N, C-alpha and C positions, 0 to 999 in steps of 0.2 A: 641342597637337597631339600626341599620342605618336607615335613615328617606329618602325616595326618593318621588319624583313629579311625578306623573302619567297624562301627559299632552301632547299634540303636539300643544298646544295653545302659540303662542309667546308672548303674553301680559301677560298671566297666568306665564307662564315660566320665564319671567323678572320679574314679583310681586314676584313669589315664593321664587326666588333666591336672593333676593335682602337681605332674612333673613340672608343670608351668611352662613349658618351650614346645608346647606342641602346635603346629601353626593351623590345625583346624578338624574338623570332623566330615568325614563322608558317612552317608547310611542310604539304605534303600527300603522301599514299601517291604519288601522280601524281609529283611531284619525285621522292620518292624511289626510283621505277621507273624514270625517266628516269637519275638518277646510278648505277643499277646497284645500288642498294642489296637487299641480301637479308635481312640479320639486323634487322628494323626495329625490334624491341624494343632491341636493344643501341645501334643509333644514336639513339632516342630519350633512352636513359640517358645517353648522350655528350653530347649537342646540350643535355639540362637543366644538364649542369656548364658549359657554355661560355657560357651567354647568361642575362639576368635573369629574363626571363619566356619560357616556351614554349608555343606554342600548336600541339596535334597533334589528330588526328581521332580521336573516338568514334565507331565505327559500330554499326549494329545494325538489325534489322528492327521490332523494338519498343521501347518507352521502356526497358523493363526490361532490353533486351540492351545497349542504351547503356549504362545505368548498371553493369551488371556488365562491360562493357568499361573503362570509365573507373575503376572500382576496380580491375581487373587491373593496367592500366597505372600506379596508384598504387603497388600492392605491388611495382613494379620499384623502386620507391625514389624516385619522384617526391614533390615537394614540393608539395602541395596549395595552398600560397600562392603559388607560382608556376607554377603549370600551368593553362592554359586548355584546356576542352575543346571541341574545333569541332564542332557538330553540324548535318548539312544542314537546313535546314529544312523540315518537314512536319509532321502531325499529332502523330504518334509522337514527331517531334523536338521540337517546343515541349513535349509532355508530358515529356520526358526533362531538358529543360532547366529546368522548374519543378522537378522532383525534386532535381537536381543542386544547383540553387539553395537547395533547402531543408537541403541539406546544408553549404551554404558554400562549394561549389566553384565554380569559374570558367565560363563557358559563353561561346562565341561560336556564335552562330548565324548561317551563312552559306549561301553558294550561293541568296543574295537577291535576287529579280529583280521584284519587286512590293511597293508600300507595305503592301497586306494582309499579307502575309507578314510584313513588318517590324512591324507592329502586334501579331501575334500573336506574334512573339518578345518584343518589348520586353514586352508585358502577362505573359508566361510568366517575366519577370525575368531576360532575357538578360543578361550583362555587356557582350557585345557584338554588334552586328548589323552583318553584313557584305554588303552589295550589290557584284556582281561588275561594274564600271563598262566595263572593256574587252570583256567578252563581251557585254555589253548593246549598247555602240556596235557592237561587229561585227554584231549582228542588225537595225542599223538602229533601235535604241530611243534615248530620251532620257535616257540614264543619268545626268547630271548634274542634271537636274530629281529624279529618282527620290532621287539623295542629299540633296539640300536639302530635299524634303519629309520624310524619314526625321529628319533633324538638327532641322527645325521640330516634327515630332509629338513629339520627347525632350523640345525646351524648352518646348511649348505645355502637355503633358500631364503633363511632370515625372517621366517615367521615369527609373530610374535604369541609364541604357543608355548606351554609347558607340557612336556610328556610326563604322565602321570602312569607308575608302576601299580598296577592294582591284582586283586585275586591273590594276595600273598599268601601263600601256605607254611612257611617255613622261614626260619632264619637266613640259609643259604640265599633265598628269594633277595633278600636285603642287600647281602654281599653283590649278589649280580647286579642288582640296581645301582649300587653304587659303582661298580665297574664298567657298567654302559655309560653312566653319566647322565642318569635320567634327570629330570627339574624336580619332581614329586615324588613320593611313595606313600600310600594307604594302606596302613597294616591292623591288622585284629591285635589285640590286647595282650593273647598269650604269647604272640611272637615278639611286639613290643617288648615285655617284661622280658624274653629270654637274650636280647640282644647284648646285655652288659653280663650274662652269665660265660663263666668259664672256669673249671675246675682248679687248674693253675691260679689263678688270681683268688680264689676263695681259699685255696692252701695257703698262699702267700700271706694272704690278708688276716688268716688265723694265726701265724706265726709271728707276724708283726704284733697282735693284740697279747700274744703270748709273752713275747720277748719286753714288752712294754709293762706289763703286770708284773714281770719279775724286777723290773728297774724301780719301779714306782709303789708298789703295795708292799706292806710289813706283814708281816708274819701273823700277827694277831687279828689283823684285817681279813687275813684269808682262810683262818684256821676254822675248821665245820662245826665248833662249837661242842664237840664231844668231848669230854674231860672225866673218863671213868676212873674212879679212885678208889683203893682199897687200902686199909691201915695193915700195918706190919702183924697185928692181933689178928686178923679176920682169917679165915681159914680158905684152902684153895676153891674148895666147894662155894663160898660165899665169890670169891673173885669171878669164880665160871658163871653162877648167876647173873652178877653185876656185866659180865662181858658179852652175855646172851640179851639181857635187856637193853643194852646200847647198840647191841647189834656189831658190835665192833672186834674186832682180833687182836686187841693188848689191853691192859691194865695197869695204871700206874700204881705203884706201892709206896706209900710213904710213911715215915717215922712218925714218932708222937709230936715232933714238933712242926710237921708238916714237910720238912725234907724229903726230898726224893731217895729213896731206898734202890730202886730200882724198877724196871718195865719187865711185865710178864706178859708172855704171846702166847696166842692157842699153840704154836709150836714147840714151846715149853712145855706146855700141857702133853702133849703127844708124847714127847720122849720121856718125861715122867712114869706116864700109864704104861709105856713100853717097857720101862726099868724097874718099876716097882710096883704097879696093879694100883688097883682101885683104893686102897689104903690111904694113897696120896691126899685123897678128896678132903679128908681131916686134918690134913698137914698146914701148919700157920704160915703165912706168906712171908714173916719176918725170918722164918728157919731156913729159907733155902737162899742158894748163893745167886747173886747177880753179878753181871758185868757194869760196866760204866755205860749209864743210857745216851744212848744216841739221840741228842736235844739239839735245840735251837732257840735262841732267845725271841721272845714275842716281839721287841722292837727290831727284829734284824729283816732287811730285805727279803722278798723271795729269793732273789736271785743267790742270797748266802743260802738258802734252804735248798735250793738247786743243788749246790756245789756237794752239799753234805750227802742229799740224794743219790748224787751219782759216785762219790767217793764210796760210800758204805753201801751200795745196791741194797736199801730197804726200802719198804713201801710206804713207813708210818715213822714220824720223826715226834718226839715228846717236845711240847713246847712249854716253856719255863720263863718266869719274870721274877727277877729276885730271888731266885733259887728255888722257887714255890712251882709246882706243875697247874699251868692254867688249861692244857687241852692237848690235842693231837693235832699234827698237822700230816695229811696224806698228801701222797705224790699227786693225785688228781687236782687237788687244791690248787696247785701251780699253774693250772690252766684256769681256775674259776669254774670246773664242771660240778 
């Protein structure tokens, strides 16, 4: 199934065709008017150089008028093999289609709302027949059945025509088009961008990235760079100031030789205040009791840190290298947040 972008917005068109695999672009005078375009010919020429195939409107009251307009546009420098002329279905429109096809030019008969209209376009040799699904559904019609009937007619009678599913409003329309078996669909960029989106895919991808990170990134590469340290001779008040300045809930207490004496946390402060009162603020950090700090070597893999986090149920781990504190690892650092 061919995939076209339906737009006249240059930024959207540039973004869409960066994908590299869109078959072409459909546009309309209405789209151009909405975008504030006044130089229609200049825009057409510019678009023709941006996309593989360009489908543009060729309007006229008679078949001869349509042919004249198509030839005028070709004379702007358009490639006849990469330009499709869109003609609204009518008796003169299908006659113009037949005449243009006799010249080997490509034609899309569009604004199709009935199977009879589609039949006349097919029989006139239209390269594309384009029912407007969204507009039909807005009017309460069974547009999907019409599109299916058009596809069946092409298959049954062997017409060399592609049915284009157009006036796409949402992701579900694309699924409808695939199920029906249309030959071409043209969609706005908003819908195009939604076609690969799925929450389960997002969750799965994020988990793969996290797991890969755990197995390939070392602790020192992931640590957040925060390394609040106080000496054993500093007071608790000094430690509290440093913790506040770093915006961190823990501080490493070191001995005179730089080795780790322990890790002091905001939870320890609350417990001391509750048990001993405000006088603790002048207490030396070295006078307090510390358990063995929960730590991980800077050169260990994040996977090793993850095991420690799970086993100890803490949110922060001391990072050491050669027995010296070099930072802190937060549980969120495992995910690269």
